[in-house]
C-alpha positions in Angstrom: 0.1 0.2 0.0 1.3 3.4 -1.1 1.3 6.0 1.6 2.6 9.5 2.0 2.6 10.9 5.4 3.1 14.7 6.0 4.2 16.1 9.3 5.7 19.3 10.6 2.8 21.9 10.2 1.7 24.2 12.6 1.1 27.6 13.8 4.2 30.2 13.4 4.5 33.9 13.5 5.2 35.8 10.1 8.9 35.9 9.3 9.4 32.6 11.2 10.3 29.1 9.8 8.8 25.6 9.6 10.2 22.4 8.1 7.6 19.9 6.7 8.4 16.4 6.3 6.8 13.7 4.1 7.5 10.1 4.6 6.6 7.6 2.0 6.3 3.8 1.8 5.2 1.6 -0.8 7.0 3.0 -3.6 10.4 2.8 -5.4 11.0 6.3 -3.8 14.1 7.2 -5.7 12.6 7.0 -9.2 9.6 9.3 -8.3 9.4 13.0 -8.5 8.4 14.5 -5.3 6.6 17.5 -4.7 4.7 19.9 -2.4 1.6 21.6 -3.0 -0.7 23.8 -1.2 -4.1 25.0 -1.0 -5.4 28.1 0.6 -9.1 28.8 1.6 -11.1 29.7 -1.6 -8.2 28.9 -3.9 -7.0 26.1 -6.1 -4.4 23.8 -5.3 -1.1 25.2 -6.5 2.5 23.9 -6.9 5.0 24.9 -4.4 8.2 22.9 -5.3 9.2 19.9 -6.8 12.5 17.7 -7.0 13.2 15.2 -9.4 15.1 11.8 -9.0 18.2 13.6 -10.3 17.9 16.5 -7.8 16.6 19.2 -10.1 14.1 21.5 -8.4 11.4 23.8 -9.4 9.6 26.5 -7.4 6.7 28.7 -7.7 7.7 32.4 -8.0 6.0 33.1 -4.9 8.3 30.9 -2.6 11.5 31.3 -4.5 14.3 32.5 -2.2 12.4 31.5 1.0 11.5 27.8 0.5 13.8 24.8 -0.2 12.7 21.3 -1.4 15.0 18.4 -0.7 14.9 14.5 -0.7 16.6 12.0 1.2 16.5 8.8 -0.8 17.8 6.6 2.1 14.8 7.8 4.2 12.3 7.7 1.6 11.4 11.3 2.6 11.2 14.6 1.1 11.3 17.9 3.0 10.1 21.5 2.5 12.1 24.0 4.4 10.0 27.2 4.8 11.7 30.5 5.9 10.4 33.9 6.1 7.0 32.8 6.2 4.2 35.2 5.4 0.6 35.2 6.1 -0.4 34.5 2.4 1.7 31.1 3.1 -1.3 29.8 5.2 -2.6 26.9 3.4 -2.9 23.2 3.6 0.4 21.6 2.4 0.1 18.2 0.3 3.1 15.8 -0.5 2.9 14.5 -4.0 4.8 11.7 -5.6 4.9 11.2 -9.4 6.1 8.5 -11.6 7.1 10.7 -14.6 8.9 8.2 -17.3 8.0 4.6 -16.5 4.8 3.8 -17.7 2.0 3.9 -16.7 2.3 7.3 -15.0 1.1 7.4 -11.5 0.7 10.0 -9.0 0.1 9.7 -5.1 -0.9 12.4 -2.7 -0.6 12.7 1.2 -3.5 13.8 3.4 -2.2 17.3 4.1 -0.8 19.4 6.8 -1.9 22.6 7.9 0.3 25.8 8.0 -0.9 28.8 9.7 1.2 32.0 9.6 -0.1 34.8 11.8 0.5 38.6 11.1 
């Protein structure tokens, strides 16, 4: 059974930091592109950051320079270090795993973790 379990969310003041973790099981972690998405109230889910198997990263413009995505293949875990947090970062953050090359294409989602940034 595939599972993605997020942790590390919580309440933080603006300017503060949080580190989210996503522990995976049931997948060959190293061949998956891992990502973080978020969904704020009244908004669509949006991509925050991704990291490929080779380590290439991509970030939403709104978080560039503040957030860092990383992965630890030995621990089957992906992280999102969030610094200089702003109230507009408040959202439910979801972990994502996607097999991009080997067919069939597959995608998995975690249950989400709440991040709230107070002004």
